[in-house]
C-alpha positions, 0 to 999 in steps of 0.5 A, spaced: 443 569 515 447 574 516 452 575 510 456 581 513 460 574 516 461 571 508 468 570 507 470 568 500 476 563 500 480 560 495 481 552 494 488 549 496 492 549 491 491 541 489 483 542 489 482 544 483 486 539 480 483 533 484 475 536 482 477 535 474 479 528 475 473 526 479 469 529 476 472 527 468 475 520 469 470 518 473 464 521 470 461 513 468 460 511 475 456 518 477 452 514 482 458 512 487 457 520 490 450 518 494 454 512 497 460 517 499 456 522 501 451 516 505 457 514 509 460 520 511 453 522 514 453 515 517 461 516 520 459 523 523 452 519 526 457 514 529 462 519 531 457 523 536 454 516 539 461 515 541 462 521 544 456 522 547 458 516 552 463 521 556 459 527 555 450 526 555 450 533 552 451 530 546 446 525 545 443 522 539 436 525 538 430 520 538 429 517 532 436 519 529 436 518 522 440 520 515 434 523 511 434 524 503 429 529 500 429 531 493 425 537 490 424 536 483 422 543 481 428 546 484 432 540 482 436 539 488 437 533 493 438 534 500 441 529 505 441 531 512 443 528 518 443 528 526 452 527 527 457 530 530 456 537 525 462 542 524 464 548 525 466 554 520 473 551 522 471 545 520 467 546 513 475 550 511 479 544 513 475 538 511 472 541 504 476 546 502 483 543 503 485 536 500 489 530 505 496 532 504 500 527 500 493 523 498 492 527 493 499 525 489 498 518 491 490 519 488 492 522 482 498 517 481 494 512 482 488 514 478 493 515 471 495 507 473 489 504 474 484 501 470 478 503 468 473 498 472 478 499 478 478 508 479 472 509 483 475 505 487 479 510 490 475 516 491 474 513 498 480 509 499 483 516 498 478 521 503 475 525 497 469 522 497 465 529 499 468 531 492 464 526 488 458 530 489 461 535 483 459 529 479 451 530 479 452 537 482 454 544 478 453 547 485 453 544 493 452 547 499 453 544 506 450 548 512 452 544 518 452 545 526 457 542 531 453 538 536 455 542 543 455 549 540 450 554 537 452 557 531 452 554 524 455 555 518 454 554 510 459 552 506 458 553 499 461 552 492 460 551 484 466 546 484 471 550 481 477 556 484 473 556 491 468 556 496 464 561 500 463 560 508 457 564 512 453 564 518 447 560 517 441 557 521 440 550 523 435 548 529 439 542 532 446 539 530 447 536 524 449 537 517 445 539 510 448 537 504 443 540 498 446 538 491 443 542 485 443 538 480 446 538 473 441 538 467 444 531 465 443 528 472 435 528 471 435 520 473 437 522 481 431 526 481 427 519 482 427 517 488 426 510 485 433 510 483 437 513 489 433 508 493 436 502 488 443 506 489 442 505 497 440 498 497 446 496 492 451 500 497 448 503 504 444 495 506 448 495 511 449 502 515 447 502 522 444 508 521 437 508 518 436 511 512 430 514 509 428 517 503 422 522 502 416 520 498 410 523 498 411 527 503 413 521 508 420 519 510 421 511 509 427 507 510 431 505 505 436 500 508 436 494 512 441 497 518 443 489 519 450 487 523 451 482 517 457 480 523 452 477 528 448 473 523 449 466 522 453 464 517 448 460 514 443 465 513 448 470 508 448 470 501 455 470 498 452 476 495 451 480 501 458 478 503 460 481 497 455 488 498 458 489 505 465 488 502 464 493 497 461 498 502 466 497 508 472 499 503 469 502 497 471 496 493 468 495 487 472 488 486 470 481 489 473 478 496 479 474 495 477 470 501 471 471 507 473 470 514 467 470 519 466 466 525 464 467 532 469 466 538 467 463 546 470 463 551 474 467 556 473 472 550 467 472 546 467 477 539 464 476 533 469 477 526 467 478 519 474 480 515 476 480 508 482 478 504 481 483 497 481 481 491 486 487 489 491 491 494 488 497 497 490 503 494 493 507 501 490 513 504 497 516 505 504 514 502 505 513 510 499 510 513 501 502 515 496 501 520 491 496 520 483 499 519 479 494 521 473 496 525 472 495 532 464 495 534 462 494 542 455 491 542 454 493 535 456 500 536 462 502 532 468 504 537 474 505 532 478 504 526 484 505 530 484 500 535 490 496 531 486 490 531 491 486 525 498 487 525 502 492 520 503 487 515 496 484 515 493 492 514 490 489 507 485 485 511 478 489 511 473 487 516 469 488 522 470 485 530 465 486 535 465 484 542 460 485 549 467 484 553 469 492 552 465 498 556 462 503 550 466 508 554 471 505 552 479 509 552 483 509 547 489 508 554 484 502 554 485 500 546 492 499 548 493 495 555 486 492 556 488 484 555 480 483 551 484 486 545 491 483 546 487 476 546 482 478 540 489 480 537 491 474 538 486 469 535 485 474 529 492 474 527 491 466 528 485 465 523 488 469 518 494 465 517 490 459 518 486 462 511 493 463 508 495 456 510 489 452 507 488 456 501 497 456 500 495 449 497 491 452 491 497 455 487 493 458 482 489 462 486 494 463 492 499 466 486 494 471 485 494 473 493 501 473 493 501 478 487 498 483 490 499 483 497 506 479 498 510 485 499 506 487 506 506 479 508 513 479 507 514 484 511 510 480 517 518 477 516 521 482 519 517 485 525 513 479 527 518 474 531 512 470 534 509 469 527 515 469 522 518 462 521 510 461 519 510 467 515 515 465 511 512 458 509 508 462 507 511 467 502 512 466 494 519 468 491 521 468 483 527 464 482 532 461 477 528 456 478 523 457 472 516 461 472 513 459 477 512 462 484 517 458 489 517 457 496 522 456 501 520 449 502 520 448 495 527 451 494 529 446 500 527 440 496 531 442 490 538 444 493 543 440 491 547 435 494 552 438 499 549 444 498 548 447 505 545 454 505 539 458 501 542 463 495 538 470 494 540 476 490 536 483 492 535 488 487 529 492 483 528 487 477 527 480 477 529 480 470 535 483 471 536 479 477 537 473 473 541 476 468 547 478 473 554 476 473 553 475 480 550 469 480 553 466 475 557 462 479 551 459 482 548 457 476 553 453 474 553 449 480 546 448 478 544 452 485 537 455 485 537 463 487 531 467 490 530 473 486 527 478 491 525 485 488 520 488 493 523 494 498 522 489 504 526 483 501 532 488 502 531 487 510 527 481 512 532 475 509 538 477 515 531 478 520 530 471 518 537 469 519 536 460 518 529 457 514 529 449 516 536 450 518 539 452 512 543 459 512 539 464 508 546 467 504 546 473 499 550 472 493 554 477 495 557 474 501 558 468 498 565 469 495 569 464 499 566 458 494 570 463 488 576 465 491 582 464 487 587 460 491 593 463 487 594 469 483 598 467 478 604 473 476 601 475 469 594 476 472 597 480 478 601 485 474 594 486 470 590 487 478 597 491 480 595 496 474 588 497 474 588 498 482 593 504 479 589 506 474 582 507 478 585 509 485 579 510 490 572 508 485 573 502 487 576 498 494 580 492 491 581 489 485 580 481 485 581 475 481 574 470 482 571 464 479 563 467 481 563 469 473 563 465 468 560 468 462 563 477 464 570 479 465 567 483 471 563 485 476 561 490 482 561 486 489 560 490 496 566 490 500 566 484 506 560 485 511 557 491 508 550 492 505 549 490 498 550 495 492 543 495 490 541 496 498 546 502 498 543 505 492 536 504 495 538 508 501 541 513 497 535 514 493 531 515 500 537 520 503 540 515 508 546 513 504 550 507 507 557 511 507 559 504 505 566 504 502 567 503 494 565 497 491 570 491 489 572 490 482 571 482 480 575 479 474 574 472 471 581 470 469 577 465 464 574 470 460 577 473 453 577 479 455 581 479 461 586 475 458 588 480 453 588 485 459 593 481 461 597 481 455 597 488 454 599 489 461 604 484 460 607 488 454 607 495 458 601 498 456 598 504 459 592 501 463 587 508 464 582 507 459 582 500 459 580 500 466 575 506 466 572 502 461 571 496 465 568 499 471 563 502 467 561 495 464 561 493 471 557 499 473 552 497 467 550 490 469 550 492 476 544 497 474 548 503 475 550 508 469 557 510 468 560 516 472 562 519 465 557 517 460 561 521 454 568 518 456 564 512 456 561 513 449 568 515 446 572 509 449 566 504 446 567 508 439 574 507 439 574 500 440 569 498 436 572 502 430 579 498 432 583 503 435 584 501 443 589 506 444 
């Protein structure tokens, strides 16, 4: 080893914080370190096997395996593989820096997750390697990239930084040496490691071997579960594979396993998770169902399912593609197009069947409902099917409702399906915008997911009924004629508020509230405008309209004050701020609002 080439480097700014979280917040599940390191070794082996299809010089050696050995006197565990290996740059990039935005998401999700869910986060956020520091106070990684002669060693004690230096390794691949902590003796026993492997890695296709009495012995079955007959598979086998595949700890909500024969032949094993998977990064919206060809892993980026089904985990294996399938072929081959179509139809069929079980289906909706509704917006071919499978809160009661159930409850003479969008269902249920509809006995859907702002317009109609935002139901509540005294108040309020409002008008939409804000004609509703502003995409819509309830005693009192010639400036400001608060906004001038309220509470209206 040439130590003259050694370089010491600090960790990426986020690594230290994350290491502390992994080691201490996930401490009770220390065994997952072996699952993560073996999974990484298996991925590296699969990667080399795949690249060897187009470059024979990268071919795996005969008997390629993941080998685990223990040196009790030295208190070390070594995990060696024959995979693709890493260069010095790879070591620095993969082990010294944590995936961009994933770190922030990991930290936030860890703080919110229940203790039993926290181990889930390790694999899902791509930080599995760092779980090694849960059992080791020093980790050394010696690696040689296949196709190169140079090897390098990465080492760290998991604190301020790491060292990279030249090293030697006779063949390509990677050795990870863990210097085991004094309180982790259990992991220096081969029987303990074999138990962990049986639990987490039994379905890894790469052989995993443990050294016992000087000989390496196979520790996993390495079977392709998806190729076996359903009758020969126990529920526990499915659950174990699901947990290995998606780094999960929960139970699958649904398991879909079948073999297709005909024009295209393939085997598929898909799982719908019991809990919504955490995204690897905030902007990762792609499906990562794994594609195998003749049992060999090819890629998890074949986009086998649309983005609105990205919560589905699983494996698809086909004989109808060449092993050296290119990325271009993956995008254009009719074989995959047929497989994709079959997968979507099969998942939709499973959901239609499970939707009949209201209680269990509610659990699915609570976890995956927002993603499912993305399909109403994105997927023209299945839009109506997905809409029928979606469930919503509404003013009908506590239970979720389907659009079909809504239609069966429509009032006599009601033609449209009404909905309101916002961020909090409870606040939507109390919104002044729906008072008039509730008074007529009309049910209103309370839509509070971000995607809810967009899909209703794309769907347009359901079973012949138009979907109408409550803000666009103005024609039902317009006042035919405005009495002169009320008109005088409206003119005074317009004059006082100026450009803060686009219009002041009377409406019968309100029954309990004195006033409310409404978007202008053909403008995005006010909740969507707020969402766009927060996302840095202002809608540049004109100021909202201020609607008045002529029958409310406050408005009746203001009509009398305006008729008596009283100034309306303070009353107009107070009325506008009350409407803003009801709509989820804050007063533009909180100090003035507080003063005006205090004055009127003290009986001093002027």
